N, C-alpha and C positions, 0 to 999 in steps of 0.2 A: 567463520571461525569455529562454530560448533562442529561442523563436518570435519574439519581438519583435526580437531581434538578427539573425535570419537574413535579413532582407530589406533592411536598411539599410546605413549606412556601415560598421558593424562587420563586415559580411560581406565587405568588399572587401580587408581586410588578412589577412596570414598570421598568425594567432596572436591576441594581444591578448585581447579579451573572450571569445572562443571557448575559448581555452586555460584561462582562469580559470573559465568555466562548466563545462568538462570536469572540472577539479580539484574544484570544489565539488559537482558531481553525483556524482563518484566517492566523495568523502568522505561525502555523504549516504547513498549506497548502503552504504558500509562501516559507517556508524553504525547503519543499519537492521539490517544483518546481525549486527553485534556485539550489539545489543540483543536481537534474536531468539535468537541463540546463547545468551546469558546467561539469557533467560527459559526457553528449552527445557531448559537445564542445571539449572534450579531446579525443574523439574517442571511448568512451564506447558504448556498444550495449544494445539493449532492445528487448525483445520478448514478445509474448503473444497476445491474441486477442485484447487487448486495447493498444498495443504498439504505433500505429500511433496517437491515440488520446492523449497519454501521450507526444509524441514528439510535437504535436501542442500546448498543454498546456504549456510545458516547454519553448517553443519559446516566450511565453508572460511573462515569469518570470522576466526578467530584468525591466519591466515597473512598478512593484510594490515592488521591493526589498527595504526593510528597511523603507517603507512608511506607515505601518499600526500602527497608533497611536490612532485613534478614532473608535467608534462603527460604524459610517457611512462608513468609509473606509473598515472596516471588513465586513459589510453587503454587500457592493459592490462586494467584492471578493467572498464571500460565495453565493451570488445570481447568479453568473456567472457559468452556468452548464459546460462550457468548462474548468473550473479551479478546478473541484472537484477531486483532486488527493490526495490520502491518502497513506502514507507509512505504511506498516504492517510488521514490522520486525519479529514478532512472527510466521507469516506464510510465510516469505521469499518472499514477493511480494508487489506490489503496487496495490491499487484499484483505477482505473480511473472510478469513480462512474457515472453510468447512471441508474437511478431508474428503467427504463423499462427493463433493462437487468440484474438487480441484482438478485442473487440467495440467498443472505444472509437473505432476509426477503420476502418471497413469499406473505405473507398475510398482512404484515404491509406496510403502505405507508409512508415512511419517506424520508427526504431530505439528509440523511447521511447513509453511510453503517454501518452494524453491523460487525466490524472488528473481533470480536470474533467468527463469524459464516461464515468465508470465505469458499467458495466451490471451489474445484479445477477445476470444469468445467465452472465456471462463465466467461461470456464474458467481464467482467470488469477488468480482471487480466492482469498485465504487470510485467515483471521481468527485472531487470537490471543485468549487469555483477556482481555488488556487491552482489545482492541477490543470484546469481548462485554460487559465491564463498562461501557465507555463507551456502548455501545448501550443498555444497561439504564438507565444514569443519564440519558441524553438522553430516553428514553421517559418516565421519571419526571418530568422537567422539562416535557415536553409535556403530560402529564396534569395537572400543576399549573396550567399555563397554560389548559388547556381548562376547568378547574373554576372559574376566576375568574369573578366575577359580571359583569364588564364585557365578557366575550367573547360575541359573537353566537352563536346556536345552530349555524348552518352551519359557522362557523370552529371552534367547539368540537368538532363531529363530525369535521371533517377532522383536527384535532390528535389526537383520540382514535384515529382510524384509523391515523394515522402512528405513534403511540406503540405501538399493538398490533403493527404491522408490525415496528418496531424490536425490540420485546420478542420477537417470534417469531424474528427473526434471531439474537438472543442465545440463546434457548432451543435453536435448531437447532445453534448452535455448541457449547453445553454437552452436547448429546446425541451429536454427531458427532465431537467433538474427539479427536485422537490425540496421542501423546507421542513424542518423538524416540527413546525407548528401544524403542519397538515396532518390529517388523520392517518394513523399507521395501521389500519385494519388488516 
């Protein structure tokens, strides 16, 4: 939405839709961090290159829970690089965004990730137990689709390979996951 609004009429005014987008983005960030904080507090694990950065960001979640009502409050949250955590359910991961490490836009210099272009080798990726469960469930769904009689062989093979890849990501998470109680040296 922010991309669509940046080039048109809404970009010419001071405020308006951009302020609303900032508030909603800050609320989404806060919701993601609060959910992560709660999950980690109940013993859920997290994995990936950005796992420790996500743990540190989630530790700050209770300080702004439910307090984002104004554009200024939203700007304060969005301006803090330690809090740039975005859930990406379509890719089964979270982006703990650091512009210098982002692979989603090599040539663009933006302050937000391009969640539609997540790269599996990006240093900003973190996965929770919830993401791993969703990966395994999606892999199971793909395997059922591949096993259907009406599916042509090449498509069934591709679905099976994708299911194996997703299951491998879930297995890697389960073997590499850490907990927030572990030292974060």
